[in-house]
Residue, then its C-alpha position, 0 to 999 in steps of 0.5 A: m570954578k576957581p582960576a586954573l592951577n599950574s604945576e608950580k602951585y600944585l607942587r608948592y601945596l604938596n611941599s607945604k604938607g612936608g612930604h616928597p611923595t615917592c611913586p608906589i610903583c617904581e619908588t622914584d620921586g620925579w613927578t609932574f602935573i598934567e596942567e589945566k588949560n582953558q578952564e578944563s579940569y579932570a574929574f572922578v565921577k561916581t556912577d551907579r554900578d547897576n546903570p553905569t550910563m546914569f550919573d549922580a551928583s558925586v563929582a570930585f575935580v582932581a589934578l593928575l600927578v604923574c610919575r615921570n619914570c613909569g607913568f603912574v597917576a595919582p589924583v590930587l583933590r583940586e578944591r583942597v589945593a585951590d583953597w590952600i593957594d587962596e590962603n597962601p598966595h605967596g608962600 
């Protein structure tokens, strides 16, 4: 796994995409990321609906973008951000 990312890097990535996301719930634009610590990451894991205790190999590591006003959470694919940071380390 690539090195831990922080809020500054995630926000730099989002800003590079030309958008300033607005919360779909409360329509404010104050966001924060729950930062990774000690190589821990958040993940969405695809499960088998018929047997939810059995996991398959479909895992997506994400960062959690959180609205500071209402607490709405939006996942951001970690791999895409990490790749962009590798390609754009200073900008």
